[in-house]
A tleap script that builds the chain and sets N, CA, C and O, in Angstrom:
source leaprc.protein.ff14SB
mol = sequence {
  NMET GLU ILE GLU PHE GLN LYS LYS TRP ASP
  ALA LEU LEU SER LYS LEU ASN ASP ARG PHE
  GLU ASP GLU LEU ASP VAL GLN ALA ILE LEU
  PHE LEU ILE GLY LEU GLN GLU LEU GLY LYS
  LYS VAL GLU LYS LEU THR LYS ASP GLN LYS
  VAL ASP VAL MET HIE VAL ALA VAL CYS SER
  ILE LEU GLU PRO TYR GLY TYR TYR GLU TYR
  GLN GLY ARG ASP GLN ASP ASP TRP PRO HIE
  TRP ASN ALA THR LYS LYS LEU PRO LYS LEU
  ASN VAL LYS GLU GLN GLU TYR LEU ILE LYS
  SER SER ILE VAL ASP TYR PHE GLU LEU CASN
}
set mol.1.N position { -58.593 64.851 84.506 }
set mol.1.CA position { -58.021 63.561 84.898 }
set mol.1.C position { -57.612 63.600 86.366 }
set mol.1.O position { -57.988 62.722 87.142 }
set mol.2.N position { -56.854 64.601 86.740 }
set mol.2.CA position { -56.378 64.726 88.115 }
set mol.2.C position { -57.543 64.882 89.095 }
set mol.2.O position { -57.538 64.286 90.172 }
set mol.3.N position { -58.539 65.685 88.715 }
set mol.3.CA position { -59.695 65.905 89.584 }
set mol.3.C position { -60.496 64.616 89.736 }
set mol.3.O position { -60.945 64.282 90.833 }
set mol.4.N position { -60.674 63.894 88.630 }
set mol.4.CA position { -61.421 62.637 88.668 }
set mol.4.C position { -60.708 61.614 89.563 }
set mol.4.O position { -61.345 60.935 90.368 }
set mol.5.N position { -59.394 61.512 89.418 }
set mol.5.CA position { -58.631 60.602 90.269 }
set mol.5.C position { -58.784 60.996 91.737 }
set mol.5.O position { -59.018 60.134 92.583 }
set mol.6.N position { -58.656 62.273 92.047 }
set mol.6.CA position { -58.741 62.733 93.430 }
set mol.6.C position { -60.107 62.407 94.037 }
set mol.6.O position { -60.198 62.052 95.212 }
set mol.7.N position { -61.162 62.528 93.241 }
set mol.7.CA position { -62.502 62.173 93.713 }
set mol.7.C position { -62.572 60.688 94.053 }
set mol.7.O position { -63.116 60.310 95.090 }
set mol.8.N position { -62.019 59.847 93.176 }
set mol.8.CA position { -62.017 58.400 93.416 }
set mol.8.C position { -61.205 58.062 94.658 }
set mol.8.O position { -61.631 57.254 95.483 }
set mol.9.N position { -60.024 58.685 94.792 }
set mol.9.CA position { -59.157 58.423 95.946 }
set mol.9.C position { -59.854 58.838 97.241 }
set mol.9.O position { -59.863 58.082 98.212 }
set mol.10.N position { -60.433 60.032 97.255 }
set mol.10.CA position { -61.114 60.529 98.453 }
set mol.10.C position { -62.292 59.635 98.832 }
set mol.10.O position { -62.518 59.369 100.012 }
set mol.11.N position { -63.046 59.169 97.827 }
set mol.11.CA position { -64.190 58.291 98.091 }
set mol.11.C position { -63.723 56.955 98.679 }
set mol.11.O position { -64.319 56.445 99.627 }
set mol.12.N position { -62.661 56.401 98.112 }
set mol.12.CA position { -62.117 55.140 98.627 }
set mol.12.C position { -61.605 55.319 100.042 }
set mol.12.O position { -61.893 54.500 100.915 }
set mol.13.N position { -60.858 56.370 100.276 }
set mol.13.CA position { -60.310 56.647 101.605 }
set mol.13.C position { -61.433 56.798 102.623 }
set mol.13.O position { -61.348 56.255 103.724 }
set mol.14.N position { -62.469 57.521 102.268 }
set mol.14.CA position { -63.613 57.713 103.160 }
set mol.14.C position { -64.283 56.376 103.488 }
set mol.14.O position { -64.614 56.103 104.642 }
set mol.15.N position { -64.475 55.553 102.464 }
set mol.15.CA position { -65.096 54.236 102.652 }
set mol.15.C position { -64.257 53.359 103.586 }
set mol.15.O position { -64.791 52.723 104.495 }
set mol.16.N position { -62.943 53.329 103.358 }
set mol.16.CA position { -62.063 52.507 104.196 }
set mol.16.C position { -61.979 53.052 105.618 }
set mol.16.O position { -61.987 52.285 106.580 }
set mol.17.N position { -61.899 54.367 105.750 }
set mol.17.CA position { -61.837 54.971 107.085 }
set mol.17.C position { -63.105 54.671 107.873 }
set mol.17.O position { -63.042 54.401 109.073 }
set mol.18.N position { -64.257 54.716 107.207 }
set mol.18.CA position { -65.518 54.381 107.866 }
set mol.18.C position { -65.550 52.914 108.270 }
set mol.18.O position { -65.958 52.569 109.379 }
set mol.19.N position { -65.116 52.064 107.358 }
set mol.19.CA position { -65.162 50.614 107.625 }
set mol.19.C position { -64.258 50.219 108.787 }
set mol.19.O position { -64.631 49.386 109.613 }
set mol.20.N position { -63.073 50.816 108.850 }
set mol.20.CA position { -62.117 50.433 109.885 }
set mol.20.C position { -62.098 51.397 111.065 }
set mol.20.O position { -61.315 51.241 112.002 }
set mol.21.N position { -62.979 52.400 111.001 }
set mol.21.CA position { -63.112 53.389 112.077 }
set mol.21.C position { -61.762 53.953 112.493 }
set mol.21.O position { -61.436 54.042 113.676 }
set mol.22.N position { -60.989 54.331 111.480 }
set mol.22.CA position { -59.654 54.879 111.709 }
set mol.22.C position { -59.250 55.683 110.483 }
set mol.22.O position { -59.820 55.519 109.404 }
set mol.23.N position { -58.264 56.551 110.657 }
set mol.23.CA position { -57.716 57.315 109.536 }
set mol.23.C position { -56.574 56.499 108.937 }
set mol.23.O position { -55.497 56.414 109.527 }
set mol.24.N position { -56.800 55.906 107.781 }
set mol.24.CA position { -55.792 55.061 107.152 }
set mol.24.C position { -54.935 55.877 106.192 }
set mol.24.O position { -55.424 56.764 105.493 }
set mol.25.N position { -53.643 55.554 106.177 }
set mol.25.CA position { -52.746 56.154 105.200 }
set mol.25.C position { -52.433 55.105 104.132 }
set mol.25.O position { -52.929 53.979 104.191 }
set mol.26.N position { -51.625 55.479 103.179 }
set mol.26.CA position { -51.308 54.580 102.063 }
set mol.26.C position { -50.670 53.281 102.568 }
set mol.26.O position { -51.002 52.200 102.082 }
set mol.27.N position { -49.766 53.380 103.529 }
set mol.27.CA position { -49.114 52.170 104.027 }
set mol.27.C position { -50.108 51.229 104.713 }
set mol.27.O position { -50.027 50.011 104.552 }
set mol.28.N position { -51.038 51.792 105.473 }
set mol.28.CA position { -52.051 50.960 106.127 }
set mol.28.C position { -52.932 50.275 105.086 }
set mol.28.O position { -53.286 49.106 105.238 }
set mol.29.N position { -53.283 51.001 104.034 }
set mol.29.CA position { -54.103 50.412 102.970 }
set mol.29.C position { -53.336 49.314 102.253 }
set mol.29.O position { -53.897 48.263 101.944 }
set mol.30.N position { -52.053 49.550 101.986 }
set mol.30.CA position { -51.232 48.500 101.372 }
set mol.30.C position { -51.169 47.266 102.265 }
set mol.30.O position { -51.235 46.138 101.776 }
set mol.31.N position { -51.043 47.477 103.565 }
set mol.31.CA position { -50.996 46.358 104.496 }
set mol.31.C position { -52.304 45.560 104.433 }
set mol.31.O position { -52.284 44.329 104.434 }
set mol.32.N position { -53.433 46.262 104.379 }
set mol.32.CA position { -54.730 45.582 104.265 }
set mol.32.C position { -54.833 44.788 102.965 }
set mol.32.O position { -55.328 43.661 102.957 }
set mol.33.N position { -54.369 45.375 101.877 }
set mol.33.CA position { -54.376 44.660 100.590 }
set mol.33.C position { -53.503 43.416 100.681 }
set mol.33.O position { -53.893 42.345 100.217 }
set mol.34.N position { -52.329 43.555 101.274 }
set mol.34.CA position { -51.437 42.411 101.424 }
set mol.34.C position { -52.072 41.293 102.229 }
set mol.34.O position { -51.958 40.121 101.869 }
set mol.35.N position { -52.742 41.650 103.318 }
set mol.35.CA position { -53.431 40.633 104.126 }
set mol.35.C position { -54.544 39.962 103.325 }
set mol.35.O position { -54.732 38.748 103.400 }
set mol.36.N position { -55.272 40.761 102.564 }
set mol.36.CA position { -56.342 40.203 101.733 }
set mol.36.C position { -55.772 39.239 100.705 }
set mol.36.O position { -56.318 38.157 100.489 }
set mol.37.N position { -54.674 39.631 100.071 }
set mol.37.CA position { -54.057 38.762 99.062 }
set mol.37.C position { -53.450 37.511 99.688 }
set mol.37.O position { -53.415 36.450 99.064 }
set mol.38.N position { -52.981 37.639 100.903 }
set mol.38.CA position { -52.432 36.480 101.604 }
set mol.38.C position { -53.536 35.452 101.802 }
set mol.38.O position { -53.312 34.249 101.672 }
set mol.39.N position { -54.731 35.943 102.119 }
set mol.39.CA position { -55.910 35.093 102.134 }
set mol.39.C position { -55.988 34.066 103.235 }
set mol.39.O position { -56.686 33.062 103.096 }
set mol.40.N position { -55.296 34.291 104.313 }
set mol.40.CA position { -55.424 33.363 105.433 }
set mol.40.C position { -55.399 34.142 106.737 }
set mol.40.O position { -54.910 35.270 106.793 }
set mol.41.N position { -55.923 33.537 107.764 }
set mol.41.CA position { -55.971 34.199 109.061 }
set mol.41.C position { -54.558 34.296 109.622 }
set mol.41.O position { -53.843 33.301 109.742 }
set mol.42.N position { -54.185 35.512 109.960 }
set mol.42.CA position { -52.856 35.754 110.498 }
set mol.42.C position { -53.029 36.376 111.875 }
set mol.42.O position { -53.622 37.445 112.016 }
set mol.43.N position { -52.507 35.699 112.883 }
set mol.43.CA position { -52.671 36.211 114.236 }
set mol.43.C position { -51.471 37.040 114.685 }
set mol.43.O position { -51.635 38.069 115.340 }
set mol.44.N position { -50.298 36.608 114.343 }
set mol.44.CA position { -49.089 37.301 114.781 }
set mol.44.C position { -48.090 37.283 113.634 }
set mol.44.O position { -47.797 36.228 113.072 }
set mol.45.N position { -47.569 38.458 113.291 }
set mol.45.CA position { -46.577 38.546 112.231 }
set mol.45.C position { -45.286 39.124 112.784 }
set mol.45.O position { -45.302 40.032 113.615 }
set mol.46.N position { -44.175 38.589 112.316 }
set mol.46.CA position { -42.885 39.170 112.667 }
set mol.46.C position { -42.707 40.451 111.855 }
set mol.46.O position { -43.474 40.717 110.931 }
set mol.47.N position { -41.705 41.232 112.200 }
set mol.47.CA position { -41.423 42.457 111.452 }
set mol.47.C position { -41.137 42.129 109.987 }
set mol.47.O position { -41.617 42.823 109.090 }
set mol.48.N position { -40.357 41.073 109.740 }
set mol.48.CA position { -40.055 40.669 108.366 }
set mol.48.C position { -41.312 40.235 107.613 }
set mol.48.O position { -41.459 40.535 106.428 }
set mol.49.N position { -42.211 39.538 108.288 }
set mol.49.CA position { -43.449 39.112 107.644 }
set mol.49.C position { -44.332 40.317 107.305 }
set mol.49.O position { -45.020 40.310 106.285 }
set mol.50.N position { -44.316 41.339 108.146 }
set mol.50.CA position { -45.085 42.552 107.862 }
set mol.50.C position { -44.547 43.228 106.597 }
set mol.50.O position { -45.316 43.722 105.773 }
set mol.51.N position { -43.232 43.245 106.456 }
set mol.51.CA position { -42.619 43.785 105.234 }
set mol.51.C position { -43.038 42.925 104.033 }
set mol.51.O position { -43.339 43.449 102.961 }
set mol.52.N position { -43.052 41.620 104.222 }
set mol.52.CA position { -43.472 40.706 103.150 }
set mol.52.C position { -44.925 40.948 102.749 }
set mol.52.O position { -45.262 40.877 101.568 }
set mol.53.N position { -45.785 41.234 103.726 }
set mol.53.CA position { -47.195 41.522 103.437 }
set mol.53.C position { -47.296 42.774 102.565 }
set mol.53.O position { -48.088 42.820 101.624 }
set mol.54.N position { -46.494 43.780 102.882 }
set mol.54.CA position { -46.483 45.008 102.085 }
set mol.54.C position { -46.001 44.708 100.655 }
set mol.54.O position { -46.536 45.249 99.688 }
set mol.55.N position { -44.998 43.851 100.537 }
set mol.55.CA position { -44.478 43.465 99.225 }
set mol.55.C position { -45.558 42.738 98.409 }
set mol.55.O position { -45.702 42.971 97.208 }
set mol.56.N position { -46.308 41.862 99.074 }
set mol.56.CA position { -47.411 41.157 98.417 }
set mol.56.C position { -48.395 42.178 97.852 }
set mol.56.O position { -48.870 42.031 96.725 }
set mol.57.N position { -48.697 43.202 98.630 }
set mol.57.CA position { -49.642 44.232 98.187 }
set mol.57.C position { -49.113 44.984 96.971 }
set mol.57.O position { -49.838 45.180 95.996 }
set mol.58.N position { -47.868 45.399 97.025 }
set mol.58.CA position { -47.286 46.163 95.913 }
set mol.58.C position { -47.277 45.329 94.635 }
set mol.58.O position { -47.650 45.812 93.566 }
set mol.59.N position { -46.852 44.078 94.754 }
set mol.59.CA position { -46.855 43.204 93.571 }
set mol.59.C position { -48.269 43.026 93.034 }
set mol.59.O position { -48.492 43.056 91.824 }
set mol.60.N position { -49.209 42.842 93.932 }
set mol.60.CA position { -50.588 42.607 93.543 }
set mol.60.C position { -51.199 43.810 92.821 }
set mol.60.O position { -51.867 43.646 91.800 }
set mol.61.N position { -50.971 45.019 93.347 }
set mol.61.CA position { -51.590 46.192 92.723 }
set mol.61.C position { -50.890 46.611 91.442 }
set mol.61.O position { -51.494 47.257 90.586 }
set mol.62.N position { -49.601 46.244 91.301 }
set mol.62.CA position { -48.868 46.619 90.089 }
set mol.62.C position { -48.892 45.533 89.010 }
set mol.62.O position { -48.455 45.766 87.883 }
set mol.63.N position { -49.399 44.355 89.353 }
set mol.63.CA position { -49.486 43.267 88.375 }
set mol.63.C position { -50.309 43.662 87.142 }
set mol.63.O position { -49.870 43.383 86.026 }
set mol.64.N position { -51.484 44.299 87.287 }
set mol.64.CA position { -52.263 44.658 86.096 }
set mol.64.C position { -51.543 45.631 85.154 }
set mol.64.O position { -51.894 45.727 83.978 }
set mol.65.N position { -50.554 46.339 85.656 }
set mol.65.CA position { -49.784 47.277 84.837 }
set mol.65.C position { -48.608 46.593 84.133 }
set mol.65.O position { -47.868 47.231 83.385 }
set mol.66.N position { -48.446 45.295 84.378 }
set mol.66.CA position { -47.394 44.538 83.707 }
set mol.66.C position { -46.042 44.552 84.383 }
set mol.66.O position { -45.056 44.098 83.802 }
set mol.67.N position { -45.973 45.068 85.607 }
set mol.67.CA position { -44.688 45.116 86.306 }
set mol.67.C position { -44.346 43.798 87.000 }
set mol.67.O position { -43.175 43.492 87.228 }
set mol.68.N position { -45.368 43.031 87.330 }
set mol.68.CA position { -45.165 41.749 88.005 }
set mol.68.C position { -46.072 40.703 87.384 }
set mol.68.O position { -47.138 41.012 86.850 }
set mol.69.N position { -45.621 39.451 87.467 }
set mol.69.CA position { -46.414 38.323 86.996 }
set mol.69.C position { -46.550 37.322 88.142 }
set mol.69.O position { -45.559 36.900 88.738 }
set mol.70.N position { -47.787 36.954 88.435 }
set mol.70.CA position { -48.057 36.022 89.529 }
set mol.70.C position { -47.473 34.655 89.197 }
set mol.70.O position { -47.653 34.147 88.091 }
set mol.71.N position { -46.765 34.057 90.174 }
set mol.71.CA position { -46.128 32.758 89.958 }
set mol.71.C position { -46.811 31.618 90.702 }
set mol.71.O position { -46.698 30.459 90.303 }
set mol.72.N position { -47.513 31.940 91.771 }
set mol.72.CA position { -48.159 30.897 92.565 }
set mol.72.C position { -47.797 31.051 94.032 }
set mol.72.O position { -47.245 32.065 94.459 }
set mol.73.N position { -48.118 30.032 94.774 }
set mol.73.CA position { -47.881 30.069 96.220 }
set mol.73.C position { -46.794 29.079 96.609 }
set mol.73.O position { -46.612 28.040 95.975 }
set mol.74.N position { -46.078 29.432 97.673 }
set mol.74.CA position { -45.013 28.553 98.154 }
set mol.74.C position { -45.576 27.540 99.158 }
set mol.74.O position { -46.787 27.472 99.367 }
set mol.75.N position { -44.693 26.760 99.771 }
set mol.75.CA position { -45.116 25.704 100.699 }
set mol.75.C position { -45.804 26.267 101.946 }
set mol.75.O position { -46.551 25.554 102.616 }
set mol.76.N position { -45.558 27.540 102.257 }
set mol.76.CA position { -46.209 28.185 103.396 }
set mol.76.C position { -47.465 28.946 102.977 }
set mol.76.O position { -48.056 29.667 103.781 }
set mol.77.N position { -47.870 28.784 101.718 }
set mol.77.CA position { -49.059 29.402 101.143 }
set mol.77.C position { -48.948 30.912 100.973 }
set mol.77.O position { -49.959 31.614 100.988 }
set mol.78.N position { -47.728 31.414 100.812 }
set mol.78.CA position { -47.524 32.841 100.518 }
set mol.78.C position { -47.463 33.017 99.002 }
set mol.78.O position { -46.782 32.251 98.320 }
set mol.79.N position { -48.165 34.018 98.469 }
set mol.79.CA position { -48.122 34.264 97.021 }
set mol.79.C position { -46.786 34.882 96.600 }
set mol.79.O position { -46.145 35.599 97.368 }
set mol.80.N position { -46.384 34.586 95.367 }
set mol.80.CA position { -45.122 35.117 94.837 }
set mol.80.C position { -45.318 35.621 93.415 }
set mol.80.O position { -46.118 35.083 92.649 }
set mol.81.N position { -44.571 36.662 93.084 }
set mol.81.CA position { -44.582 37.266 91.760 }
set mol.81.C position { -43.153 37.394 91.265 }
set mol.81.O position { -42.217 37.452 92.063 }
set mol.82.N position { -42.985 37.438 89.958 }
set mol.82.CA position { -41.708 37.775 89.335 }
set mol.82.C position { -41.842 39.155 88.709 }
set mol.82.O position { -42.870 39.487 88.118 }
set mol.83.N position { -40.799 39.945 88.846 }
set mol.83.CA position { -40.787 41.248 88.173 }
set mol.83.C position { -40.668 40.993 86.677 }
set mol.83.O position { -39.815 40.220 86.240 }
set mol.84.N position { -41.525 41.642 85.892 }
set mol.84.CA position { -41.517 41.420 84.448 }
set mol.84.C position { -40.952 42.608 83.685 }
set mol.84.O position { -40.448 42.453 82.573 }
set mol.85.N position { -41.034 43.790 84.280 }
set mol.85.CA position { -40.391 44.957 83.678 }
set mol.85.C position { -40.029 45.926 84.788 }
set mol.85.O position { -40.650 45.947 85.851 }
set mol.86.N position { -39.009 46.726 84.517 }
set mol.86.CA position { -38.545 47.681 85.509 }
set mol.86.C position { -39.533 48.819 85.675 }
set mol.86.O position { -40.130 49.306 84.715 }
set mol.87.N position { -39.682 49.221 86.918 }
set mol.87.CA position { -40.491 50.408 87.177 }
set mol.87.C position { -39.750 51.620 86.633 }
set mol.87.O position { -38.524 51.687 86.726 }
set mol.88.N position { -40.475 52.576 86.067 }
set mol.88.CA position { -39.792 53.765 85.553 }
set mol.88.C position { -39.236 54.616 86.695 }
set mol.88.O position { -39.692 54.523 87.834 }
set mol.89.N position { -38.256 55.437 86.373 }
set mol.89.CA position { -37.736 56.368 87.377 }
set mol.89.C position { -38.795 57.440 87.586 }
set mol.89.O position { -39.170 58.165 86.664 }
set mol.90.N position { -39.263 57.517 88.821 }
set mol.90.CA position { -40.331 58.462 89.161 }
set mol.90.C position { -39.910 59.313 90.337 }
set mol.90.O position { -39.197 58.851 91.228 }
set mol.91.N position { -40.353 60.556 90.336 }
set mol.91.CA position { -40.105 61.367 91.522 }
set mol.91.C position { -41.136 60.966 92.582 }
set mol.91.O position { -42.013 60.145 92.316 }
set mol.92.N position { -41.029 61.539 93.765 }
set mol.92.CA position { -41.879 61.141 94.884 }
set mol.92.C position { -43.359 61.335 94.556 }
set mol.92.O position { -44.181 60.471 94.859 }
set mol.93.N position { -43.692 62.447 93.951 }
set mol.93.CA position { -45.093 62.728 93.615 }
set mol.93.C position { -45.623 61.716 92.592 }
set mol.93.O position { -46.761 61.260 92.701 }
set mol.94.N position { -44.806 61.372 91.609 }
set mol.94.CA position { -45.210 60.397 90.595 }
set mol.94.C position { -45.351 58.996 91.204 }
set mol.94.O position { -46.261 58.249 90.842 }
set mol.95.N position { -44.449 58.643 92.129 }
set mol.95.CA position { -44.547 57.357 92.815 }
set mol.95.C position { -45.845 57.270 93.609 }
set mol.95.O position { -46.545 56.258 93.581 }
set mol.96.N position { -46.151 58.358 94.318 }
set mol.96.CA position { -47.368 58.396 95.121 }
set mol.96.C position { -48.605 58.252 94.231 }
set mol.96.O position { -49.545 57.537 94.576 }
set mol.97.N position { -48.596 58.932 93.091 }
set mol.97.CA position { -49.724 58.832 92.165 }
set mol.97.C position { -49.865 57.405 91.633 }
set mol.97.O position { -50.976 56.880 91.572 }
set mol.98.N position { -48.759 56.773 91.249 }
set mol.98.CA position { -48.807 55.400 90.738 }
set mol.98.C position { -49.388 54.458 91.790 }
set mol.98.O position { -50.262 53.649 91.478 }
set mol.99.N position { -48.918 54.552 93.018 }
set mol.99.CA position { -49.397 53.668 94.080 }
set mol.99.C position { -50.874 53.930 94.371 }
set mol.99.O position { -51.674 52.996 94.437 }
set mol.100.N position { -51.231 55.202 94.543 }
set mol.100.CA position { -52.627 55.517 94.857 }
set mol.100.C position { -53.565 55.108 93.720 }
set mol.100.O position { -54.632 54.549 93.975 }
set mol.101.N position { -53.190 55.375 92.488 }
set mol.101.CA position { -54.068 55.006 91.375 }
set mol.101.C position { -54.152 53.487 91.246 }
set mol.101.O position { -55.196 52.960 90.862 }
set mol.102.N position { -53.079 52.781 91.559 }
set mol.102.CA position { -53.095 51.316 91.550 }
set mol.102.C position { -54.005 50.778 92.649 }
set mol.102.O position { -54.697 49.779 92.456 }
set mol.103.N position { -54.001 51.442 93.799 }
set mol.103.CA position { -54.887 51.049 94.899 }
set mol.103.C position { -56.342 51.259 94.494 }
set mol.103.O position { -57.182 50.386 94.714 }
set mol.104.N position { -56.640 52.410 93.906 }
set mol.104.CA position { -58.010 52.682 93.446 }
set mol.104.C position { -58.437 51.613 92.449 }
set mol.104.O position { -59.534 51.067 92.559 }
set mol.105.N position { -57.584 51.310 91.480 }
set mol.105.CA position { -57.898 50.286 90.482 }
set mol.105.C position { -58.117 48.919 91.142 }
set mol.105.O position { -59.024 48.178 90.765 }
set mol.106.N position { -57.287 48.599 92.120 }
set mol.106.CA position { -57.401 47.316 92.828 }
set mol.106.C position { -58.793 47.174 93.453 }
set mol.106.O position { -59.448 46.141 93.310 }
set mol.107.N position { -59.228 48.217 94.141 }
set mol.107.CA position { -60.517 48.142 94.800 }
set mol.107.C position { -61.680 48.192 93.811 }
set mol.107.O position { -62.754 47.666 94.104 }
set mol.108.N position { -61.494 48.796 92.679 }
set mol.108.CA position { -62.545 48.794 91.652 }
set mol.108.C position { -62.670 47.409 91.017 }
set mol.108.O position { -63.759 47.012 90.603 }
set mol.109.N position { -61.562 46.676 90.941 }
set mol.109.CA position { -61.581 45.343 90.328 }
set mol.109.C position { -61.991 44.250 91.302 }
set mol.109.O position { -62.466 43.194 90.883 }
set mol.110.N position { -61.813 44.488 92.593 }
set mol.110.CA position { -62.075 43.427 93.592 }
set mol.110.C position { -63.313 43.698 94.411 }
set mol.110.O position { -63.661 42.904 95.284 }
savepdb mol mol.pdb
quit
């Protein structure tokens, strides 16, 4: 299981690094997912909006696991989710695995 996941993660990372011609980390990938989910051209973001983009990504990738439920878009066309269940208490390694595996699943579904 762990080896299979690592192969998928490495393949995704390689594909994204090639596409963006840069070494992306988890936060950069989350930011890209957030921008994709936002679905509109964004030229300039404030620091708070960048945090919001990351939040959009986290909600989006964790929605299939039942942690969030999509509610719709607001008047500014930003997507919103409601938390539906609490995230379990995880150590750093477990958190990293949850996020990375959610990212892999996101890209496999989209």
